[in-house]
N, C-alpha and C positions, 0 to 999 in steps of 0.2 A: 449758713445753711449747708447741711450735708447733702451729698449726692443721693438721689433716690427719694428724698423727702418731697412730698407734693408742695408746690409753690403756694397753693391755697392755704394750707395750714401754716406755713412759714409766714406768709403775708399777714394773716390774721394775728399771729403771735406778735409780730413787729408792731402792728397798729395798736394792739392792746398795751404793749410796753410804752409806746409813745404817749398814749392816753394817760397811763399811770404817771408818767413824768410830768404831764401837764397838771394833774391833780396835786402833785407834790410841789407845785409852783416852780417848775423848771421847764417852761415851754420852749420849743424850737420853732423857727419859722418854717414855712412850707418847703422851701428849697432844701434846707438841711434835712428835713424829714424824708424827702424824696431821695436825696443822696444816701442817707442812712439805709433806706430800703434797698436801693440799687446795689450798694456796696456789700450788703449782706447776702446777696444771691450767689449761687455757686458759679463756677467757671463755665458751666454749660450755657449760661445766660449772657456771656460776654458780648455776643453779637447784638442781643436785645438791648443791653445797657449802652453800647456804643451808638446804636440807632436812636435811642431815646435822647442821649446827650447831644448828638449831632443835629437832631431835629429840633432841639431847644423846645421840647414840649413842656407845657405847664399843665399838670392835672392833679386832681386830688389823690389821696392815698388809695381809696377804693378803685378809682379809675386805673391807677398804676397797677394795682393788684390784678384787675381784669385783663389788662394788656399782658401782664406776666403769665397769666393762665393761658391765654391764647398762644403766647410764645412757647410755653411748655408743651402744648399740644403739637405745635409745629416741629419742635425739637424731637419729640418722641416719634413723630411721623417720619422725620428725616432719618432717624436712626434705624427704624424698622425698614425703611425703603432701601437704605444702603445695604443692609443684610440681604434683602431680597435680590438686589441687583448682583451682588457677589455670587449668590447661589446660581442665578440665571447664567452669568458669564461662565461659570465653571462647567455647567452642564452643556452649554452650547459649544464650548471649545473641545469637548471630549467626543464629539460625533466623528465617526470614521467614514462618512459618506464623501465621495468626491464631488467637488462643486464645479459646475461648468464655467468656462472662461471664454472671453472674447465676445464676438458679435451675438452668438446664439445663447448668451447667458440667460438662463431661466426659461428658455423656450423648449417646448416639447416637440419632438419630431413626429410628423404625421405619416401614417402608412398610406400606401397607394390603394385605391379602390379598383377592383376588377370590373371591366365593362360588362354590362348585362347582355346576355345572348338574346337575339330576337331581331325582328325587322326594324331597321332604322327608317323612320319616316321623316322626310325632309319637309320642313314647313315652307310653304310658299311665301314669297315676299309680300307683305301687306303694304298697302299704300301708305306712304309716309306723310302725305299732306298735299296741299295744292301749291303748284309752282306760281310764283308771283310774276314770272316773265311770260310764260306761254299760257297759264291758266289751267293746265292739265293736272289730273290727280296722279299720285304715285311717285313724285320726286319733288325736290326743292329747287330753288333757283340756282343754287351753287352746283347742282348736278345736272341742270338742264342742258341738253345737247345744243339747242338753238342758242342759248345764252353763251355757252362756252365758245361756240363757233363765232359768234359776233364779237367776243372779246379778242379772238385771234386776229380778226380783221381790224378792229379798232381797239387797241390796248388801253387807251386813256379813258374810255367810256365807262368802265365798271369801277374805277377807283376815283378817289378824290384828289389824287396827286396829278399834277400837270407839269 
């Protein structure tokens, strides 16, 4: 098989030649037919041939041809992809922008906002909840003056440690 020839045409040609040999009373067993087809492929299919032989796959000639067609699509896709990557790498390395280094890599610096002029209104403290110690609204037990004073007098009362 010459490079650039579609594997579909080549495979059909090989299958027709093997059928003609059978008609001329010179048949080959299936393994020899597969080896003949695989060895006639171009060097682009070397990975496919190696995978086929290593996997010890047994398939008919049409199945082998279908697998070779799929491999041909993958090979052509890989060749096109390599060219694309090379073009991408070339264009990305030619940029002249300086790149940030260190901790602030990729972070944009934010500007400072000016305070608005006008009256500042202080919000009155809203009640936080009900104290479980004294029952009054506006503070919690941990901030309760009575509770904190009782802790100073008896330090072991508020903790589980003894």
